[in-house]
N, C-alpha and C positions, 0 to 999 in steps of 0.2 A: 295311750288310751284316747287322748284327745284327738290325735292324728287319725285314728280309726273312726272315732265318732263323727268327725267332720269329713270323712271319706277322702282324706288326703288333701282336701282343698282348704288349706289354712288361709287366714286373712292376708298373710304376707306383708303386713304393715303394722308397726307397733301402735301407731295412732289408731288405725282401724281396729286392731285387737282390743285396745283399751276402751274404745267407744262401744264395741259389740259387747264386751263384758259388762260395761256399765248398764247397757240397755237390758241385757238378760237378767242381771241382778235386780235392776229396778222393777222389771216385770214380775220376777219371782217373788219379791218381797213387797210388792205394791199394796196388798191388803193391810200390811202392818206398818208401812212407811207413811201412808197417807190416810187421812180420815175423810169421811163423807162419801157420797155416792158418785160424784162427778169424776174424781181421780181414778176410781176403780173402773168406771165405765170407759174412761179414756184408755186405761191399760188393756182392758179386754178388747176394745176396738183395735188397738195396735196389734195385739196378738192375732186376731182374725185377719186383718189386712196384710200382715206379713205373709201369711199363707196364701191369701188370695192373689197378692201381687207376685209372689214367687211362682205360683202356678201359671200366671200369665207370662212371666219372664221365660218360662219353659217354651212358650210358643214364640214370643217376639224376640227375646234376646238370644235364645239358643237354637231355634229352628228358623227364624226369619218369617214367621207367619203373623200377619196383621189381622186380628180378629176383633169384632165388636160384639160377639155373642157370649163373652165370658160372664157377664152379669146374668145372662139367662140361666147358665148352669149354677151360678151362685144362688139365684132365686129359687131354682128347683130344689136344691138342698134345704133351703130355709122353709119353703112351702111344704116339703115332704114331712119334716118334723112338725111344723105348726098345724097343718091340717089333720095329721094323724092324732095328735094330742087334743086338738079342739073338738074332735068328733066323738070322744069317749067321756063318760061320766067320771071315771077314775083313771087318771094318767098313770101308766106303768112303764117300766123299762122295756117290756116286750112290745108295747104299742109304739114306743119311740123308735126302737130298733127296726120294727117293721116299716114304719114310715120312712126311715132313713134308707133302708135297703131298696124300697120301691123308688125313692127319689134317685138313688144312684143308678138303678137300672134304666130309668127314664133318661137321665143325663147321658149315660153311656150310649143308649140307642140314638138319641138326637145328635150326639157328637159323631157317632159313626155315620149317620145319614148325611149330616152337614159335611163331614170329611170326604165321603165317597163322591158327593155331587159337586161340592164347592171347591175342593182342593185341586180339582182338575183345571181350574182357571187360575190366573196369576194376579198377584199384587192387589191393585185397587178393586178389581172385579170381585175377588174373594172377600175383601173387606166389606164391600157393598152388600154382598149376599148375606153375610153374617149379621150386618146391621139390620137388614130387612127381616131376617128370621127372629132376631132378638126383639125388635120393635113389635112384630106380630105377636110374639109370646107375651110381652108386657101388656098389650091391648087386650089380649085374651084373658089374662089374669085380672084385669080391671073390670071386664064386662061380665065375667062369670061370678057375679056377686053372691049367688046362692051357695057356691062352692068355696070361693076364695075370700069372700067378704068385700069384694070390689075395691074401691079406692080407700075404704076405711081399714082394710086388712082384717086380721084375725088375732085376737088375744087368747092365749091358752094357758092352762095350768101344766106344771111339770111334776115329775115324781117327787115324793115327799122329801127325799134326801136333798133335792135341789131347791126346795121351797124356802123363801126367805124366813119363814116362821120356824124352820127346823134348826135346832141347836145341837151341834156335835158334842160340845162340852158345856157344862154348867157355868164354869168360870171363864174369865177372859184369858186369852193367850196373847202375850205381848200387847196388852191394852185393847184387844179387840175380840169380840165374840165370834167364834167360828160357826157361822150360821150357813144356811143353804146357799146364800149368795156368794159367800167366800168359797164354798165347795164348788159351786158352778164356775167360779172364776178359775180355780185350779184345774177343773176339767177342761175349760177352754185353753188354758195355758199349756197343759200337758198335751192336748190334742194338737195344738199349733206347733209345739216343739217336735213332736213325732212326724207330723206331715212335712215340716221344713227339712228335717234330717233325711226323710225319704226322698224329697226332691233334690237335695244336695247329693245324695248317693246316686240318684238317677242320672244327673247331668255329668257326673264323674265316672260313670260306667261306660263300657264300650258302646252301649245304645246312645248315651249322651254325646260321645265323640262323633258318632255318625250324624247326629242332629246338627252339630256344629259344622261338620263338613258340608252338609246340605245347605246350611245357611251361607257358607262362604262361596261354594260353587256347586250347585246342584248337578250340573251336567258332568262335572268331573267325578262326583260321587256315584252317579249312574254308570259312568265308564269303568269305575272300579268294581262294579258288580252289585252295588247296593240298590235295593228296590225302594227308591226314595219316596214314592207315593205311600207305601206301607208304613214307613217310618214316620211320615208326616201325619198319617191318620192315627197311628199309635200315640204320637205326641199330643194330638188334639183330644183323644179320648182320655188320656191320663190327666191332662190339664183340666178337663171338664170334671172328672171325678174328684180331684182335689178341691176345685172351686166349689163343688156341691157340698163337700164335707165342711169347707169354711163357712158356707151359708148355713149349714145345720148348726154349727157352733155359735154363730151369731144369733140365730133364732132362739137357741136354748138360753143364751145370755139375756136377750131382750124379753123373752116370753111373748113375743109379738112378731108377726110377719105381715108385710104389706108391700105393694108395688113400688112405693117410693124408696123404702129402705133396702129392698132386695133386687128390684128390677129396673130402677131408674137409670137413665143415661148418665146422670151425674156420677153414679158409682163408677161407671166405665171411664169417664174422663178423669176421675180421681186415680184410678188404677194406672192409666197412661202417664199421668203426671208423676206419680210415685216411681214408676219404672224408670222414667227419664232422669229424675232427680237422683235416685240411688245409683243408677248405672245398669244398663242393659247387659244381660249375659254374665251376671256376677253372682246371683242369688243373695249374697250379702247386701246387695243394693236394696232388696226388699225390706230388710231389717232397718237399715239407716233411713231410707226414704219414707217408709210407713211411719216410723217414729216421729220424724221431723214434721211430716205433713199432718198427721193426726193431732200432734201437739199444737201446731200452728192453727189448725182448724178449730180447736177447742179453746185455746187460750190467747190467741192473737188479739181478738176483739177486746178481751178483758185488759190485756197489757196496753192496748191503744187507749182505752178509757182512762187508765191511770196516767198515761203520758199526756193525754189531752188535758186532764185536770191539773197536772203539774205545770203545764205550759200555758195556763190561762192568761198570763201576762204578755204572751206573744200570740196575738189572735190568729195570725196566718198559720203558725205551726199547730196551734190548738185545733184549728179547723181541719188541717190536713190529717191530723191523727184522730179525728172523730171516729168513734166505733162503727158508725154506719159505713165507713170506707174501708173496712177490714178486707173485703174481697179485692179491692184495688191493690192494697199493700201485699196481699197474698200473691197476686199476679206479679207484682214488682219483685218479690222475693224469688218467685219461680224464674223470672227472666234473668235475675242476677245469678241464680244457681246454674242456669244453662250457660251463661257467659263465662263464669269462672270455673265451672266443672262441665265442659262440653261432653265428656265421656262418663259423666256421673261422678258422684262423690267417691264411691268405692273405686272406680276406675282411676280417678285422679290420685287417690292415696296410694294405690298399688304402683302406679307409674312412678310417683315420687320415691317410694321405697326402693323400687328396682333401680332407678337412676342413682340413688344414694349408695346402694350396694355395689353397683358397677364402678362408681367413682372410687370407692374404698379399695377394690381389688385391682383396679387398672394400674399398670406399671408406671413408675415415675419417669417422666421424660427428661 
């Protein structure tokens, strides 16, 4: 059953399996394991970023396409939900679905246009074209203040079931009221799981094998009869649709959409860092990388504050661990992860597991 659920692509490492199970269980039980809004917000962000990063890995890790337009599609999904719900007096599921469908159609159209025109160029030229398109879209979203709210963004209401004031049960469940916020969290969690499993199935299908062949040697794939341009455009469109769905999930969770949270270049750099940390072309790297990165982003500053207080007797160390320097230490952690895990954490764990199995089955000399 698990083999089918994971599309035959098992972790192939005991350590990796244990870590993945811990992450999935932690996210599944997050509302009941942790109290307060911050841990739940962190868990929801991890869920969304797992999908967002996995969809980008479909492009970068499996097809070899370097794109900087991924946040544009992410923002389209977020704005589609946000603007639809913000323009009505009473938010309904029908309005929300309509906004989502329109956003997906726009994302598909833009991905198709970008793919048709930009994928005909190679490497850095394609990356620059996608960067220009994404930047233009972000500027457009900021300037159309009457429609998008400009730099301030848009805050909107959600259907009653997802409203924080809604209570599913009168009594607490495992010490927590199951309100609209918890229901929204599980909607985000379930949506993220389904989208991740879809991507995992996709990359392990014949379509995914062709994408990997294009990544390794496009000319050889063409010689075998595959229309590589068609496959690259399909990969671009599918990744865009999944990114738009991830943006919609994040907008539902935040009940807010704005250019900085949805279209900022910082989001794109975060995606790139997570893909490299987790491991390109693995899918599971998105789970590991997103979890580690979002946890560090949310709690590293707090841990440094505790460390700086504890080391007050050593002025040099206390100053080095000052919370204002958390970005510096995040960069140091990234450099260390690249040094010790050049093929990503998942790639390193899989190679170690493969070497261990090979050593066990090799004949004794």
